[in-house]
SEGUVEX-215775 format. One record per residue (C-alpha): x, y, z; residue in one letter. Coordinates in steps of 0.02 Angstrom, whole numbers, padded with zeros to 5 digits, always signed. Example, Ala and Ser with C-alpha at 12.3 -4.5 7.8 and 13.67 -1.06 7.14 Angstrom:
+00615-00225+00390a +00684-00053+00357s 
% end
This chain:
+03614-03981+04483m +03501-03852+04565r +03352-03929+04656i +03194-03825+04635v +03066-03835+04775t +02952-03686+04742q +02832-03686+04594y +02691-03579+04527s +02568-03725+04539r +02550-03844+04686e +02575-04024+04626v +02465-04177+04655f +02532-04353+04620e +02431-04512+04592e +02443-04691+04532e +02297-04734+04418t +02238-04853+04283w +02193-04825+04101i +02066-04952+04039r +02079-04990+03853l +01940-05045+03737a +01990-05229+03751d +01982-05223+03941g +02169-05212+03969t +02221-05096+04110c +02380-04996+04092l +02466-04927+04246a +02498-04739+04248a +02581-04617+04366r +02525-04438+04350i +02591-04275+04420w +02476-04125+04391r +02430-03959+04471p +02309-03977+04616v +02190-03851+04535d +02197-03930+04361a +02014-03985+04370d +01962-03803+04372s +02110-03739+04270d +02154-03879+04146p +02331-03903+04082v +02413-03990+03933p +02486-04163+03962a +02664-04224+03933i +02660-04412+03904f +02801-04540+03912e +02769-04723+03870y +02899-04853+03922l +02923-05035+03977p +03050-04984+04110y +02940-04988+04266r +02880-04818+04326k +02849-04889+04500r +03032-04921+04538d +03166-04929+04401l +03133-04755+04327t +03050-04680+04482a +03197-04571+04533e +03217-04492+04361r +03030-04476+04332d +02986-04380+04489i +03125-04253+04461q +03064-04222+04284t +02875-04235+04293y +02853-04147+04459y +02954-04004+04383y +02843-03993+04228w +02685-04009+04334a +02742-03866+04444g +02753-03760+04287h +02576-03798+04232g +02576-03967+04146y +02518-04144+04184a +02663-04266+04177g +02600-04439+04130v +02710-04596+04140r +02628-04755+04075v +02697-04934+04082d +02679-05018+03912i +02563-05170+03905r +02653-05317+03988g +02774-05211+04091s +02773-05139+04266g +02598-05152+04337e +02510-05150+04167s +02411-05302+04111d +02469-05417+03972g +02630-05487+03904v +02763-05390+03807l +02837-05493+03665t +02941-05369+03563d +02985-05188+03530e +02869-05063+03445y +02731-05185+03402l +02576-05116+03319q +02483-05160+03479q +02598-05042+03575e +02564-04901+03453l +02376-04932+03451d +02375-04930+03641d +02467-04764+03633g +02328-04691+03525l +02200-04747+03654e +02301-04666+03793i +02303-04501+03699l +02114-04510+03678a +02096-04549+03865w +02203-04398+03910l +02094-04286+03802e +01940-04341+03901r +02012-04301+04072q +01937-04146+04155p +02111-04087+04208w +02180-04091+04029c +02157-03961+03893t +02162-04100+03764g +02332-04047+03698d +02470-04176+03726v +02658-04183+03697g +02756-04344+03692m +02930-04357+03766v +03051-04499+03792g +03229-04559+03788i +03274-04716+03691s +03115-04825+03684w +03005-04677+03727g +03095-04573+03596g +03059-04707+03467f +02873-04725+03502n +02849-04537+03514g +02900-04524+03331l +02807-04683+03284q +02644-04624+03361i +02667-04451+03284a +02673-04536+03114a +02497-04602+03148l +02437-04420+03163r +02330-04426+03320p +02239-04259+03337p +02285-04239+03521q +02474-04246+03489l +02538-04070+03462k +02727-04090+03483a +02865-04216+03518v +03033-04213+03605i +03128-04368+03553t +03293-04407+03638l +03422-04539+03591c +03309-04625+03464s +03309-04669+03280t +03205-04652+03124d +03274-04814+03048d +03261-04974+03150r +03378-05074+03037f +03511-04955+02978a +03540-04860+03139d +03482-04949+03294d +03557-05062+03426v +03541-05214+03311h +03641-05171+03155h +03763-05042+03088m +03809-05039+02905g +03729-05210+02886g +03844-05282+03022c +03770-05371+03172l +03811-05272+03329l +03869-05344+03493g +03745-05227+03577d +03609-05330+03493n +03650-05470+03617l +03678-05351+03762s +03514-05259+03734w +03416-05420+03708a +03483-05481+03874s +03430-05320+03959t +03251-05344+03899m +03259-05532+03938f +03292-05478+04117d +03166-05336+04117g +03024-05444+04054n +03046-05566+04200t +03008-05433+04331c +02845-05452+04429p +02714-05317+04457p +02708-05242+04631d +02578-05330+04741p +02550-05165+04830a +02465-05101+04671l +02393-05256+04584v +02351-05360+04738g +02344-05550+04742e +02344-05568+04553r +02528-05517+04548w +02584-05699+04540r +02469-05743+04395e +02526-05588+04299m +02709-05630+04335w +02696-05809+04272h +02607-05751+04114q +02758-05641+04078r +02886-05774+04123l +02804-05899+04006d +02747-05785+03866g +02872-05645+03836s +02992-05757+03741g +03172-05739+03687l +03177-05580+03583w +03354-05610+03521l +03294-05761+03422a +03167-05652+03332t +03295-05518+03292w +03422-05644+03226l +03291-05711+03106e +03292-05541+03017h +03470-05506+02960q +03423-05390+02817r +03308-05240+02804r +03141-05326+02778d +02963-05282+02827d +03001-05324+03008y +03123-05177+03020w +03027-05062+02903r +02881-05070+03024h +02889-04917+03139a +03040-04843+03047s +02976-04667+03019v +03106-04635+02883c +02991-04737+02770e +02879-04583+02761d +02941-04428+02849f +02789-04333+02782a +02677-04438+02895a +02740-04336+03044i +02644-04173+03048q +02679-04105+03222c +02837-04011+03278p +02987-04118+03330v +03135-04078+03443y +03270-04212+03416a +03409-04229+03544i +03560-04343+03565s +03743-04344+03617g +03906-04383+03529w +03938-04530+03647a +03763-04596+03617d +03727-04726+03483g +03589-04621+03403y +03666-04453+03356c +03647-04485+03168n +03458-04482+03180a +03454-04300+03235v +03529-04247+03070f +03418-04360+02964r +03262-04297+03053l +03311-04116+03025l +03343-04151+02841a +03193-04265+02812g +03051-04182+02909l +02956-04033+02842s +02871-03983+03006v +02943-03855+03129p +03093-03942+03205r +03249-03919+03308k +03404-04023+03342g +03524-04030+03489l +03679-04138+03509v +03789-04122+03662g +03941-04220+03721p +03829-04339+03819w +03806-04526+03820a +03632-04606+03822h +03565-04480+03947k +03443-04338+03968y +03541-04175+03942p +03511-04112+04121h +03589-04276+04180l +03715-04278+04039g +03882-04366+04058v +04010-04330+03989p +03971-04150+04033g +03934-04012+04023p +03753-04050+04067a +03628-03912+04026i +03461-03846+04088g +03359-03961+03978f +03201-03947+04084l +03201-03758+04064q +03234-03775+03877d +03096-03905+03859s +02972-03788+03945l +03004-03660+03809r +02963-03796+03681w +02806-03855+03771w +02746-03676+03804d +02763-03637+03620k +02673-03789+03551w +02554-03841+03692l +02507-03668+03760k +02533-03558+03606d +02652-03443+03700k +02790-03354+03607e +02951-03408+03694t +03075-03366+03557g +03133-03546+03542i +03091-03556+03357m +03183-03393+03322d +03346-03477+03368e +03452-03585+03250p +03379-03752+03198m +03531-03850+03258l +03647-03829+03407r +03792-03948+03436v +03942-03961+03551w +04103-03933+03454m +04222-04050+03545q +04400-04000+03573e +04542-04126+03571s +04563-04227+03730t +04669-04380+03775p +04586-04550+03754p +04490-04620+03902s +04354-04749+03932a +04261-04620+04037r +04252-04431+04040y +04171-04320+04169e +04182-04171+04050q +04222-04146+03866r +04303-03978+03826p +04225-03879+03686g +04097-03746+03644r +03919-03732+03578w +03898-03692+03394i +03742-03675+03288a +03680-03693+03110e +03525-03607+03040p +03467-03763+02949c +03521-03939+02904w +03599-03979+02784p +03694-03817+02813s +03771-03708+02677p +03913-03674+02799n +03978-03853+02786i +04101-03884+02644v +04167-04054+02596e +04355-04075+02591s +04438-04231+02521s +04598-04321+02571f +04671-04454+02457r +04739-04617+02528l +04913-04662+02466t +05015-04821+02461a +05137-04733+02576g +04999-04729+02709h +04975-04542+02694d +04815-04441+02690l +04849-04302+02566l +04728-04157+02537p +04659-04166+02360e +04725-03993+02317q +04900-04040+02376e +04890-04203+02281l +04831-04111+02125h +04983-03997+02136a +05095-04150+02150q +05013-04227+01996e +05040-04067+01896l +05221-04064+01952y +05242-04246+01902a +05169-04210+01730q +05290-04065+01709e +05437-04176+01755l +05374-04310+01636s +05368-04184+01494s +05552-04151+01528q +05582-04339+01499e +05637-04376+01677l +05638-04558+01731s +05482-04633+01810s +05577-04652+01974q +05590-04462+01984e +05405-04432+01958q +05293-04390+02105h +05130-04467+02043s +05018-04559+02166p +05075-04735+02198d +04956-04864+02124e +05021-05004+02234t +04876-05094+02321p +04880-05128+02508l +04805-05276+02598t +04742-05311+02774i +04674-05463+02867r +04647-05404+03045s +04657-05509+03203p +04500-05525+03307l +04583-05420+03442s +04544-05261+03344v +04393-05192+03435g +04432-05243+03614l +04458-05059+03657y +04314-04992+03553a +04188-04973+03695g +04003-05002+03662k +03902-04951+03510w +03793-04852+03630c +03878-04781+03783s +03766-04786+03935y +03913-04725+04041n +03873-04860+04168a +04032-04959+04157p +04172-04860+04074p +04115-04897+03897d +04198-04767+03785l +04343-04808+03666p +04518-04804+03737h +04686-04766+03655d +04673-04819+03473q +04856-04867+03461r +04804-05032+03540d +04691-05061+03390e +04800-04993+03251d +04926-05135+03251g +04797-05243+03163g +04739-05107+03044s +04789-05014+02888l +04822-04835+02938i +04829-04675+02836f +04880-04511+02916q +04898-04327+02873t +05052-04226+02912s +05048-04126+03074r +04922-03986+03057l +04990-03810+03039e +04821-03730+03077s +04666-03789+03171p +04537-03888+03075l +04354-03910+03124e +04224-04030+03057i +04036-04041+03084c +03932-04175+03001g +03959-04350+02934q +04132-04404+02877p +04134-04527+02732v +04269-04645+02669v +04259-04695+02486e +04360-04849+02443l +04403-04959+02298e +04426-05133+02369i +04425-05318+02332s +04409-05466+02449a +04456-05650+02450d +04293-05705+02534q +04110-05686+02481p +04064-05610+02651v +04176-05480+02732a +04163-05322+02836m +04257-05159+02855l +04277-05050+03008a +04338-04872+02978l +04396-04759+03120r +04432-04572+03114l +04565-04531+03243i +04641-04376+03321d +04828-04408+03344v +04904-04294+03475a +05082-04227+03478a +05129-04366+03600d +05049-04494+03481d +04901-04535+03594k +04758-04578+03479a +04578-04531+03519t +04437-04602+03413r +04330-04462+03344v +04207-04561+03239s +04190-04731+03157y +04084-04829+03034g +04052-05010+02987l +04004-05092+02823l +03955-05271+02789n +04019-05276+02611l +03875-05387+02554t +03765-05236+02597h +03870-05117+02491r +03724-05076+02375d +03571-05125+02475s +03518-05173+02651n +03361-05253+02579e +03448-05362+02450n +03629-05398+02501p +03739-05490+02377e +03896-05593+02407p +04062-05526+02347l +04149-05605+02199e +04324-05643+02265p +04455-05541+02173g +04331-05421+02093r +04356-05235+02126r +04213-05136+02203y +04181-04953+02244r +04106-04934+02418v +04060-04791+02535r +04076-04810+02723v +03972-04682+02818m +04046-04635+02986l +03949-04566+03134k +03911-04381+03132h +04027-04279+03240i +04082-04100+03277a +04268-04100+03318q +04415-03982+03319q +04589-04045+03272f +04720-03925+03344p +04888-03869+03276v +05021-04004+03291g +04896-04147+03287h +04866-04264+03141a +04711-04346+03069i +04715-04534+03047r +04601-04657+02961v +04617-04837+03019s +04541-04982+02923l +04514-05158+02991s +04421-05314+02937t +04355-05351+03112s +04291-05248+03258y +04247-05377+03389w +04148-05373+03501p +04068-05209+03447l +04018-05303+03288a +04000-05490+03259w +04139-05552+03144p +04113-05616+02967a +04094-05805+02943p +04277-05825+02891q +04430-05713+02907p +04441-05607+02750a +04586-05519+02667r +04538-05350+02597i +04641-05264+02463t +04630-05074+02458v +04674-04977+02302y +04728-04811+02379p +04745-04706+02221a +04555-04711+02198t +04509-04703+02383s +04479-04549+02489r +04419-04477+02653l +04286-04340+02642i +04272-04224+02791l +04129-04099+02823p +04232-03943+02857m +04160-03796+02954r +04246-03629+02980a +04222-03552+03154p +04106-03401+03163r +04156-03321+03330p +04037-03174+03323e +03885-03283+03289e +03936-03408+03422e +03959-03271+03551a +03782-03210+03516a +03703-03380+03550l +03594-03381+03706p +03678-03482+03843a +03595-03638+03910f +03545-03624+04092a +03623-03732+04226e +03535-03900+04255p +03390-03901+04377e +03256-04024+04429a +03129-04063+04563a +03187-04148+04725p +03232-04332+04707p +03145-04473+04799i +03223-04538+04959v +03336-04684+04917k +03438-04781+05044t +03596-04869+04985l +03616-05042+05062i +03756-05114+04956q +03865-05003+04843p +03882-05022+04656t +04033-05101+04571q +04091-05093+04392e +04230-05175+04293h +04284-05177+04111w +04425-05300+04088r +04521-05366+03938v +04592-05535+03989i +04725-05617+03881r +04759-05797+03933d +04922-05841+03846l +04922-06018+03917a +04761-06060+03822h +04778-05925+03687d +04607-05853+03725t +04551-05673+03749t +04399-05614+03846t +04318-05445+03866l +04226-05451+04033e +04102-05317+04082v +04026-05318+04257i +03897-05191+04312n +03834-05225+04487d +03700-05098+04530e +03710-05146+04713g +03558-05144+04827t +03453-04993+04871y +03285-04960+04953r +03153-04842+04886l +03092-04778+05053d +02923-04713+04996d +02866-04886+04939i +02980-04986+05056d +03053-05084+04910m +03229-05157+04905e +03300-05185+04730i +03459-05273+04675s +03529-05301+04501a +03691-05368+04428r +03743-05404+04249v +03898-05493+04183i +03944-05496+03998e +04088-05596+03926r +04145-05590+03745y +04276-05720+03703r +04377-05795+03561y +04522-05913+03537a +04669-05844+03439y +04639-05855+03252g +04476-05954+03266s +04320-05868+03201y +04215-06018+03253d +04266-05989+03434s +04183-05818+03450v +04051-05813+03588s +03949-05686+03684g +03881-05731+03855w +03771-05628+03972t +03699-05658+04144e +03572-05548+04234w +03519-05567+04415e +03381-05459+04487r +03280-05460+04649s +03139-05364+04732f +03100-05371+04919r +02972-05297+05037r +02955-05379+05206g +02920-05565+05182d +02890-05542+04995w +03046-05579+04894q +03063-05627+04711v +03217-05646+04603s +03260-05697+04427t +03414-05762+04339l +03433-05754+04149t +03579-05820+04048r +03609-05804+03862t +03748-05881+03755l +03770-05837+03571l +03898-05929+03465t +03922-05955+03279s +04010-06052+03144d +04026-06012+02960a +03846-06061+02924d +03741-06032+03079n +03712-05938+03240f +03673-06044+03391r +03574-05965+03532l +03553-06045+03702r +03466-05964+03850a +03392-06006+04020t +03270-05919+04135l +03245-05960+04319d +03127-05870+04438a +03118-05885+04627y +03004-05841+04770e +03120-05833+04918g +03236-05984+04897d +03110-06087+04799t +03124-06097+04611r +02949-06073+04542v +02985-06063+04356f +03117-06128+04236a +03131-06122+04047k +03268-06149+03920s +03296-06116+03736w +03415-06191+03607d +03398-06121+03431k +03502-06131+03272t +03478-05987+03151i +03561-05986+02978p +03676-05840+02937r +03611-05729+02799d +03766-05647+02723l +03814-05582+02896v 
% end
């Protein structure tokens, strides 16, 4: 990354407070041109619970100083109950959060250094609330850049996928359980830091319990899901994600659903800003974003809206790995989405475990009819085999799936799929004689039956190399009780045949000559998704089942004419001293003596000091997902977070532990929270809740 030190405007930085109508003070950090009082600038506003003072400080200064140097005010605000802001944070995307955001926008408009025009930006949480606040139509908000976010909080967020409960639901809840225990910095809030801290420790609650009480798409999830009314958003939107991120689907839905000026960008990245993007290549996102802000906040013609609506990274084939530094490929573009350049192509599943192109299969059927007319025996006919196939997968399928959302912290991408396919039904094409490229959302249509009232399916689309290494390209989940509705799921009638559609994640992927395309189907995908209450046997009727791929022909001349992204650049980082290095592990442990299997994830962030505020920070998380062979009642997820802050004689630390288990009827959730000043425990709380399963 190129570090930029010279700017057209000299930058001033300050910590300040935004007082709301109810007396609450929100902590803000602002970077703006020194001369903005006499020459006002638009504001770029990001609104997060992730602690501007320390935990996001390094990223923030490189981004907001850069924008400020180019004539903007970068404004980072801690959400009520986080960082140094007053109050207690009790859940995601509450109406209080959104209402506070409206007050912040009005406050920005009143500042003498602001023109009154504001853009909202954010990754993940900040990407969510940028869209959510846009849907409330505040007059100050002129444009949004939303990164790694979603329009649908139930169907496509960290909590659920296809009606299945995600393992990341526990992991993410534990991250916020830890984050909400962090104290404000006494250097900013003074002696009231301890009172504010204890209010948070006692009042924030166990968010996982709340989420588990809503296992279908009810009003809780509809709230702040902007897909409920895309027309409510009336300002321009730039939606960005990465193929390794959990949120790439939302980019395509936003482009299709919104009617305002909009753009979409999907790179090879995980849950990262594109100028920090891993897997690479990273791009000059800050330069690209300036073209967006200049257009919509300064009314300058930058040409950004003359370019194609959608740009994505067409990934080339690569061997499977839990971590990539780079993904080979090229940038492609589409003028709109849905695109007329995408053509659906179908492949029929067969009882011989083949994936046959529909046109090839149709030719075989015609040939079989011709043979039949010549009165040949049925054994000589080449009609599709009607023989059903069945599968009841072991819980081991999913141990190499990686995380639903790759943060690329531990190595969290899917590994070789041959380790998963032994417990799956697989269907595969012949080796390709010409390259094949897809761009969009693959779909698998199935006719199935089940022997249990609650069951799930996991479908994986796989690139099989000439040496048989198998790289997962995309995947999808479906809780079969949600086959017709996420709002009103219905149990299966054992033995009855159903038609279902499993929507896989959007992807742009090339399959080269000599490779094959595989679809793998399993009835479990643990721990990426929580298993069904009982092991289920699924019967697949292949003759009426098919894979639908969104085919895209290369357009070399158009692609060559696309403007290249600049190399990444940013402002200088803060000074950060490493005291203890980071460690990371991702282990699958099979204990044959006790017939148990554990996936253990350890991410030790080490210890570092932020020199400008003389703050030492440590953090370590352990996650363990375990089961005993063949026992669905033995499944458990356990997380432990340790975090500490130190400055001189002031030292605080917290320890949070969460254990989630289940049986056929209930989830059981147990958690503990301990907080310390020095070596003295000053707070302790525990939870033990039983929550009935609701067709999950």
